[in-house]
C-alpha positions in Angstrom: -24.5 10.7 35.7 -25.4 11.7 32.1 -21.8 13.0 31.7 -20.4 9.6 32.7 -22.6 7.7 30.3 -21.6 10.1 27.4 -17.9 9.6 28.4 -18.3 5.8 28.4 -20.1 5.8 25.1 -17.5 8.0 23.5 -14.7 5.7 24.8 -16.5 2.6 23.4 -17.0 4.2 20.0 -13.4 5.4 19.8 -12.1 2.0 20.8 -14.3 0.3 18.1 -13.1 2.8 15.5 -9.5 2.2 16.5 -9.8 -1.5 16.2 -11.5 -1.3 12.8 -8.7 1.0 11.5 -6.1 -1.3 13.0 -7.6 -4.4 11.3 -7.5 -2.6 7.9 -3.9 -1.4 8.2 -1.6 -3.4 6.0 -4.3 -5.6 4.6 -3.7 -6.9 1.1 -6.6 -6.3 -1.3 -7.2 -7.4 -4.9 -6.8 -4.3 -7.1 -9.8 -2.7 -8.8 -9.7 -2.8 -12.6 -8.0 0.3 -13.9 -8.0 1.3 -17.5 -4.5 2.7 -17.5 -1.7 3.8 -15.2 -0.4 7.3 -15.2 2.9 7.7 -17.2 4.8 8.6 -14.0 4.0 5.2 -12.7 4.6 3.3 -16.0 8.2 4.7 -16.1 9.0 3.0 -12.8 7.9 -0.5 -13.8 10.5 -3.2 -14.2 10.0 -5.2 -17.3 9.3 -8.9 -16.7 8.9 -8.4 -12.9 6.3 -7.4 -10.4 7.0 -3.8 -9.2 5.9 -2.7 -5.7 5.2 1.0 -6.2 5.1 2.7 -2.8 3.2 5.9 -2.7 4.5 8.1 0.1 4.6 11.7 1.4 7.5 13.6 2.9 6.3 13.6 6.6 4.8 10.2 6.6 6.3 8.2 9.5 4.8 4.7 8.5 6.2 5.3 5.0 9.7 4.8 6.4 8.8 1.4 7.8 7.1 0.4 4.6 10.2 1.5 2.6 12.5 -0.7 4.7 10.2 -3.7 4.5 9.5 -3.4 0.8 13.2 -2.8 -0.2 14.3 -5.8 1.8 11.5 -8.0 0.3 12.5 -6.9 -3.2 16.2 -7.5 -2.5 15.5 -11.1 -1.4 12.8 -12.1 -3.8 13.5 -13.0 -7.4 11.2 -11.2 -9.9 10.3 -8.4 -7.4 11.2 -4.8 -7.7 10.5 -1.8 -5.4 10.2 1.9 -6.2 8.8 4.8 -4.3 6.9 7.9 -5.6 6.5 11.0 -3.4 3.0 12.4 -3.6 3.7 15.5 -1.5 3.6 17.8 -4.5 1.6 15.5 -6.7 -2.1 15.6 -5.6 -3.0 14.9 -9.3 -1.2 11.6 -9.2 -2.8 10.7 -5.8 -6.2 11.4 -7.3 -5.5 9.4 -10.5 -4.5 6.4 -8.4 -7.3 6.8 -5.8 -4.8 7.1 -3.0 -6.6 8.0 0.3 -3.7 7.4 2.7 0.0 7.0 2.7 1.8 4.7 2.5 -0.2 2.9 -0.2 1.6 0.2 -2.1 0.6 -1.1 -5.5 1.8 -4.4 -6.9 2.0 -4.0 -10.7 3.1 -6.6 -13.2 5.4 -5.8 -16.2 2.4 -5.1 -18.4 1.1 -2.4 -16.2 -1.7 -4.3 -14.6 -2.4 -3.5 -11.0 -2.4 -6.8 -9.1 -2.7 -5.8 -5.5 -3.2 -2.8 -3.3 -2.1 -2.3 0.3 -3.0 0.6 2.6 -0.6 1.2 5.4 2.5 -0.8 6.3 2.2 -4.2 4.7 2.4 -7.4 6.7 5.4 -9.2 5.2 4.0 -12.8 5.1 0.6 -11.8 3.9 2.1 -9.7 1.1 4.4 -12.6 0.0 1.5 -15.1 0.0 -0.5 -12.7 -2.2 2.4 -12.1 -4.6 3.5 -15.8 -5.0 1.1 -16.6 -7.8 2.4 -13.5 -9.8 6.1 -14.1 -9.3 8.1 -15.9 -12.0 10.0 -18.8 -10.5 13.2 -20.0 -12.1 
């Protein structure tokens, strides 16, 4: 009987942890204030636009989904640019940017200010809604 209760308790805890992680995946968060961006990131920024900097690793399966979504979004949204940085051999860059998982996407304006941060594959509409105030409209 005790074994069954332990099993049920473990399943409940695992389910709750899975639901919590799922809820956080792809959530758009306001960026923390950062004093300066590493030079490797600054080189990738598009002047006068918002750049989506995708931080990935070689064997990251969700990174492929994020790449397709972000590239398409940038191709169809004026004032939006997408670039990808591979962190596989760059733990120093991951540490400097406080990246805890891949993919992580940073939305950075043309001045180098981090606007938004997304952990996991972004939700397209939520990301667009969060970016709208920062995009220049013609």
